[in-house]
C-alpha positions in Angstrom: 14.1 -2.6 -10.6 13.2 1.2 -11.7 9.9 1.4 -9.9 11.4 1.2 -6.5 14.1 3.8 -7.2 10.9 5.8 -8.1 9.6 4.7 -4.5 12.3 5.7 -3.2 13.0 8.7 -4.4 9.4 10.1 -4.6 6.5 8.0 -2.7 3.8 5.1 -4.0 1.8 7.9 -4.5 4.1 9.7 -6.8 4.5 6.4 -8.9 3.3 6.8 -12.2 2.8 4.5 -15.1 3.9 6.2 -17.6 7.3 7.4 -15.2 7.8 4.6 -15.2 8.1 3.8 -18.9 9.8 6.6 -19.4 12.9 4.6 -17.4 12.7 2.1 -18.8 12.7 3.9 -22.1 9.0 2.3 -23.2 6.4 3.3 -24.5 3.4 4.2 -21.9 1.8 1.2 -23.0 3.5 -1.1 -22.9 4.7 -1.1 -19.5 1.1 -2.6 -18.7 2.4 -5.3 -20.9 4.3 -6.7 -18.0 1.9 -5.5 -15.3 -1.9 -5.4 -15.3 -2.6 -2.1 -13.5 -0.8 0.0 -10.6 -1.3 -2.4 -7.5 0.2 -5.7 -9.7 3.3 -3.3 -10.0 3.0 -2.6 -5.5 2.8 -6.5 -5.2 5.6 -7.0 -7.4 7.5 -4.3 -5.5 6.8 -5.3 -2.2 7.2 -9.6 -3.2 11.0 -7.9 -3.4 11.0 -5.6 -0.3 9.5 -8.1 2.3 11.6 -10.7 0.9 15.0 -8.8 2.3 13.3 -8.4 6.0 13.8 -11.9 8.5 12.4 -12.9 11.1 15.1 -13.9 14.0 14.9 -18.2 14.1 13.0 -19.9 17.2 16.7 -20.3 18.3 18.8 -16.3 17.8 17.3 -16.0 21.9 14.5 -15.2 24.0 10.8 -14.3 22.4 10.4 -10.8 23.2 13.9 -10.0 21.6 12.9 -11.6 18.6 10.2 -9.9 18.1 11.7 -6.9 18.7 13.9 -7.8 16.7 12.1 -8.7 13.2 9.4 -5.9 13.8 12.2 -3.6 13.5 13.9 -4.8 10.6 10.8 -5.0 8.4 10.3 -1.2 9.5 13.9 -0.5 8.8 13.4 -2.6 5.7 10.4 -1.1 4.1 11.2 2.8 5.4 13.2 3.4 2.4 10.2 3.1 0.2 7.4 6.1 1.2 4.5 4.4 1.4 5.0 1.0 0.5 3.7 -0.2 4.1 0.1 1.1 3.2 -0.3 0.7 -0.5 0.9 -2.9 0.3 -1.5 -3.3 3.1 -4.9 -4.9 1.7 -3.2 -6.5 -1.1 -1.9 -10.0 -1.6 1.8 -10.3 -1.1 3.9 -13.2 -0.3 7.0 -12.3 1.2 4.7 -9.8 3.4 2.6 -12.6 4.1 5.5 -15.0 5.2 7.3 -11.8 7.7 3.2 -12.6 9.3 3.5 -15.7 9.0 7.0 -16.2 10.7 5.9 -12.9 13.6 2.6 -14.8 14.6 4.9 -18.0 15.0 7.2 -15.8 17.9 4.2 -16.1 20.1 3.2 -19.0 19.3 7.0 -20.6 19.7 6.6 -18.5 23.6 4.2 -20.2 24.9 0.5 -18.2 23.9 -2.5 -20.1 22.7 -3.3 -19.3 19.6 -7.1 -17.6 21.5 -4.0 -15.1 22.5 -1.4 -14.7 20.1 -3.3 -14.1 17.1 -4.8 -10.9 19.1 -1.6 -10.0 20.4 -0.2 -11.1 16.6 -3.1 -8.1 15.1 -2.9 -5.6 17.9 1.4 -5.3 17.4 0.7 -5.3 13.6 -2.4 -2.2 13.8 0.7 -0.7 16.0 3.4 -0.5 13.0 0.4 0.8 10.8 -0.8 3.3 12.7 2.9 4.8 13.2 3.1 5.3 9.5 0.4 8.1 9.5 2.9 9.6 12.7 5.5 9.6 10.4 3.7 11.3 7.8 2.4 14.0 9.7 6.7 14.8 11.1 7.6 14.9 7.5 5.0 16.2 6.0 4.8 19.7 8.3 2.5 21.1 5.2 -0.8 18.4 6.1 -0.5 19.3 9.6 -2.8 21.4 11.6 -2.6 25.6 11.1 -0.7 26.8 14.3 -3.6 28.9 15.2 -5.2 25.0 15.4 -2.5 22.7 17.3 -3.4 20.1 19.9 -1.7 19.4 23.2 0.6 17.1 21.6 1.5 19.0 18.7 2.3 21.9 21.0 4.9 19.9 23.2 6.3 18.0 20.7 7.7 21.3 19.6 7.9 22.9 22.3 12.1 22.3 23.0 11.6 23.1 27.0 8.8 20.4 27.0 9.9 17.3 25.1 13.7 16.5 23.7 13.3 16.5 19.8 12.1 13.0 18.8 11.9 11.7 15.6 9.8 9.0 13.8 12.5 5.9 15.7 12.2 6.9 18.1 8.6 7.1 18.8 8.3 4.0 17.5 11.2 2.1 18.8 9.1 3.1 22.1 6.0 2.0 21.4 6.7 -1.1 20.5 9.3 -1.5 23.3 6.1 -1.1 25.8 3.6 -3.2 24.0 6.4 -6.1 24.3 6.5 -5.1 27.7 3.1 -5.3 28.0 2.9 -8.0 26.4 5.7 -10.1 28.4 4.0 -9.2 31.7 0.4 -10.7 29.8 2.9 -14.2 29.5 4.3 -14.4 32.6 0.5 -14.3 34.3 
């Protein structure tokens, strides 16, 4: 799929219907014959990408290992397409919804009552979504504050004596593991 390759190379923000038409060898208006809008194109791409995400089944181990594996599988699959997670956040993407439903099922299978499973699931999804802002800042140094306005966190991050060099995966896994540890304690309580 040409749109997938364009997004992989340049990110969702750089996806322009005119460029897609050029790659496909058709006129810019011909691309609109197949999709009505950029959102429709993103929905198609997102469905394709999320269709590759598998949440481990109930017989694949403890709920917290399944949850961690599923969230990491989603992230690893989607992060290849810069900006797709954010672009698809409010679109109705059937395969993304399937992954979300299966993730919520992990909480329910673990024994969380629905009244607790739902906020736990939504907080997890908020955390996953929020991690993309950290990644953007780490990837795009131009979007950072000027050196004279660095935050304490940025100062520590850039000082190799204070902190080891961490990448976006390190931050993501730390946050995910911390969140899951808290969820385990809450369920056991």
